[in-house]
C-alpha positions in Angstrom: 4.6 25.7 13.0 3.1 22.9 15.1 2.9 20.5 12.1 6.4 21.2 10.8 8.4 18.1 10.0 11.7 17.4 11.9 14.9 18.4 10.1 16.8 15.4 11.4 16.2 12.0 9.9 17.6 8.6 9.1 17.3 7.2 5.6 16.7 3.5 5.1 16.4 2.2 1.5 15.4 -1.3 0.4 18.1 -1.8 -2.2 16.2 -4.8 -3.5 13.2 -2.7 -4.5 12.8 -1.8 -8.2 14.8 1.4 -8.1 16.4 1.2 -4.6 20.0 0.4 -5.4 20.0 2.7 -8.5 18.9 5.9 -6.7 20.2 5.5 -3.1 23.2 7.8 -3.4 21.3 10.4 -5.5 18.4 10.4 -3.0 20.8 10.8 0.0 22.6 13.7 -1.7 19.4 15.4 -2.7 17.9 15.1 0.8 21.0 16.8 2.3 20.9 19.5 -0.4 17.3 20.1 0.5 18.2 20.8 4.1 17.5 17.5 5.7 20.1 16.6 8.4 20.7 12.9 7.8 22.0 11.3 10.9 22.6 8.0 9.1 21.8 6.5 5.6 21.5 2.8 4.9 21.0 0.8 1.7 19.8 -2.5 2.9 20.7 -5.4 0.5 19.5 -8.2 2.7 15.7 -8.1 3.1 15.8 -9.9 6.5 17.8 -7.0 7.9 15.3 -4.3 6.9 13.1 -4.7 10.1 16.0 -4.4 12.5 17.5 -1.4 10.7 14.2 0.5 10.8 13.5 -0.3 14.4 17.0 0.9 15.3 16.4 4.1 13.3 13.1 4.8 15.0 14.9 4.7 18.4 17.4 7.3 17.2 15.7 9.8 15.0 12.5 12.0 15.0 11.9 11.1 11.4 12.7 7.9 9.4 12.7 8.0 5.6 11.9 4.6 4.1 12.7 4.0 0.4 11.1 1.1 -1.3 8.0 -0.3 -2.9 4.6 -0.7 -1.3 5.5 -4.1 0.2 8.6 -2.6 2.0 6.6 0.3 3.3 3.7 -1.7 4.6 5.8 -4.4 6.2 7.6 -1.9 8.3 4.7 0.5 9.1 3.9 -1.6 12.3 7.1 -0.3 14.0 5.9 3.3 13.9 2.6 2.6 15.7 2.6 4.2 19.2 5.8 6.1 18.4 6.4 9.9 17.9 8.7 9.2 15.0 7.4 10.5 11.6 7.2 8.0 8.8 8.5 9.6 5.5 8.2 7.8 2.1 10.5 7.6 -0.9 8.5 5.8 -3.6 11.0 3.4 -5.3 8.7 0.5 -6.2 6.6 -0.5 -9.2 3.1 0.7 -8.4 3.9 3.1 -5.5 0.2 3.1 -4.5 0.8 4.4 -0.9 2.8 7.4 -2.2 -0.1 8.2 -4.6 -2.6 7.9 -1.8 -0.6 10.5 0.2 -0.6 12.7 -2.9 3.2 12.5 -3.0 3.2 10.8 -6.4 6.0 8.7 -7.8 8.6 11.4 -8.7 11.7 11.2 -6.5 12.4 15.0 -6.5 8.7 15.7 -5.5 9.0 13.2 -2.6 12.2 14.8 -1.4 10.5 18.2 -1.5 7.7 16.9 0.7 10.2 15.5 3.2 12.1 18.8 3.3 9.2 21.2 3.2 6.0 19.3 3.9 4.0 18.8 7.1 3.2 16.2 9.7 -0.1 14.4 9.0 -1.8 11.8 11.2 -3.3 8.9 9.2 -5.2 5.7 9.7 -3.8 2.2 9.1 -5.7 -0.9 8.0 -5.5 -4.0 10.3 -5.9 -7.6 9.2 -6.0 -10.0 12.1 -3.7 -7.7 14.1 -1.3 -7.0 11.2 -1.1 -3.3 10.3 -0.9 -2.2 6.6 -0.5 1.1 5.0 -2.7 1.2 1.8 -4.5 -1.7 0.4 -4.9 -5.5 0.5 -6.6 -7.7 -2.1 -7.8 -11.2 -2.7 -8.6 -12.9 -6.0 -6.5 -12.5 -9.2 -4.1 -9.9 -7.7 -2.6 -12.2 -5.0 -2.2 -14.9 -7.5 -0.1 -12.5 -9.6 1.8 -11.2 -6.6 2.6 -14.7 -5.4 4.0 -16.0 -8.6 5.4 -13.1 -10.7 9.1 -13.6 -11.3 11.2 -10.9 -9.5 13.2 -10.1 -12.6 10.1 -9.6 -14.6 8.7 -7.2 -12.0 12.1 -5.4 -11.5 12.9 -4.8 -15.2 9.5 -4.3 -16.8 7.5 -2.8 -13.9 3.8 -2.5 -14.6 4.2 -4.0 -18.1 5.6 -7.1 -16.4 2.7 -7.4 -14.1 0.3 -7.1 -17.1 2.1 -9.9 -19.0 2.0 -12.2 -15.9 -1.7 -11.3 -15.2 -2.7 -12.7 -18.6 -0.9 -15.9 -17.8 -2.5 -16.2 -14.4 -6.0 -15.5 -15.7 -6.1 -18.9 -17.4 -5.8 -20.6 -14.0 -8.1 -18.3 -12.0 -11.6 -19.1 -10.8 -14.2 -16.8 -9.2 -15.1 -17.2 -5.5 -18.0 -16.8 -3.1 -17.4 -13.7 -0.9 -19.1 -13.2 2.5 -18.9 -9.9 4.4 -20.3 -9.5 7.9 -20.7 -5.8 9.0 -20.6 -4.3 12.5 -24.4 -4.5 12.8 -24.3 -8.3 12.2 -25.7 -8.1 8.7 -24.3 -10.8 6.3 -23.7 -10.0 2.6 -22.9 -12.7 0.1 -21.7 -12.2 -3.5 -19.8 -13.9 -6.3 -16.6 -12.1 -6.9 -13.4 -12.1 -9.1 -11.5 -9.7 -6.9 -11.9 -7.9 -3.6 -9.9 -5.0 -2.2 -9.5 -4.0 1.5 -8.8 -0.3 1.2 -7.3 2.1 3.7 -6.2 4.3 0.8 -7.6 5.0 -2.7 -4.9 3.3 -4.8 -4.2 -0.3 -5.6 -1.7 -1.5 -8.2 -1.0 2.1 -9.0 -4.7 2.7 -10.1 -7.2 4.8 -8.2 -9.8 2.0 -7.5 -11.6 3.2 -4.3 -12.2 6.8 -5.2 -14.2 7.8 -2.2 -11.8 6.5 0.4 -9.6 8.8 2.5 -6.6 7.8 4.5 -7.9 9.6 7.6 -11.6 8.7 7.2 -11.8 6.5 10.3 -13.3 3.6 8.2 -12.0 0.7 6.3 -13.6 -0.3 2.9 -14.1 -3.7 1.3 -14.8 -3.3 -2.4 -15.7 -6.4 -4.5 -15.7 -6.7 -8.2 -18.9 -8.8 -8.5 -19.8 -11.6 -10.9 -18.0 -14.7 -12.2 -16.5 -13.3 -15.4 -12.8 -12.4 -15.8 -13.9 -10.2 -18.7 -16.1 -8.4 -16.2 -13.0 -7.9 -14.0 -11.0 -6.6 -17.0 -13.8 -4.2 -17.8 -14.0 -3.0 -14.2 -10.3 -2.2 -14.2 -10.5 -0.6 -17.7 -13.5 1.5 -16.8 -11.9 2.6 -13.5 -8.6 3.4 -15.0 -10.1 5.6 -17.7 -12.8 7.0 -15.3 -15.7 5.8 -17.5 -19.3 6.5 -16.5 -20.9 3.5 -14.9 -17.7 2.1 -13.4 -19.2 2.0 -9.9 -21.8 -0.5 -11.2 -19.1 -3.1 -11.6 -18.3 -3.2 -7.8 -20.0 -3.4 -4.4 -18.6 -1.7 -1.3 -19.0 -2.2 2.5 -17.6 0.4 4.9 -17.0 0.3 8.7 -14.6 0.2 11.6 -14.6 -3.6 11.8 -15.7 -6.2 9.2 -15.4 -10.0 9.0 -14.3 -11.2 5.6 -14.7 -14.9 4.4 -14.4 -16.6 1.1 -15.2 -20.0 -0.4 -12.9 -21.5 -1.5 -10.4 -19.8 1.0 -8.4 -17.0 -0.6 -4.8 -15.8 -0.1 -4.6 -12.1 0.7 -1.8 -9.8 -0.7 -1.1 -6.9 1.6 0.4 -4.0 -0.4 1.7 -6.5 -2.9 3.0 -9.2 -0.5 1.1 -12.4 0.4 0.5 -12.1 4.1 -2.8 -13.6 5.1 -5.6 -16.0 4.1 -9.4 -15.9 4.7 -11.2 -15.8 6.9 -9.9 -12.6 8.5 -11.1 -9.7 10.7 -10.6 -6.4 9.0 -10.3 -3.2 11.1 -9.1 0.4 10.9 -6.6 1.8 13.4 -7.6 5.5 13.5 -4.8 8.1 13.5 -2.2 5.3 14.1 0.9 7.1 12.8 2.2 10.4 11.6 3.6 10.7 8.0 5.3 13.4 5.9 2.7 14.9 3.6 2.5 17.7 1.2 1.4 21.1 2.6 -1.4 21.6 0.0 
């Protein structure tokens, strides 16, 4: 079939991700058992060597399997742009939002089944000032948490650790004035406690931007409007449990290119890693890479 995945691949796992070191050997053995011909397999224990290992793998193999959290995946997605190499995902992080967006889920065996029996799918990437990202970026309380959460708390407690740290950060957080300029030149100003820049539907492991598709050809900015942190908490709660009226807690703008500004200036976390600061130009790179996706 034209959209069949390659059988040869190289496995690169970020051993510093939440489950990376623990499941590397198991994942390698299960991939081979599922019929994937692994040309090489690397467990990278020094984060600064991840980029070079993946670039080298892209030059050698028709498919590169990257194991790690959302930060690891998004940081390295740039290298696949303009290449024929398929990007395959092993979700080994805390939230695994990108894997959820791809409908792979968070189960290791399910992800391996997709890599062995799935299909090639061309998807969009988000772009912030020329930097590609896979799933979602955020400004507001989320970057404050991402920038300060202790690694051990995140590694050993996962989402619970994030929630504990979120309560601590909330006492220091202040709302901000958000300004969005759309493609037609229209300027929109709102008070916000959080804003998401969404290429995919999930952020922090929660489906927050329900009407976004990873091949829509658009990028979405979604703001939780108002000045109240209780309002932000309610918005998350209502969205998590799919309560009616949850869409009234947010405002969205959609397009191929948007200008995003904030006062005071805000740090931006890109798939969980602090990587930019407002003001920024937000764009979509349509059909930028091919990924391993489920057949259904």
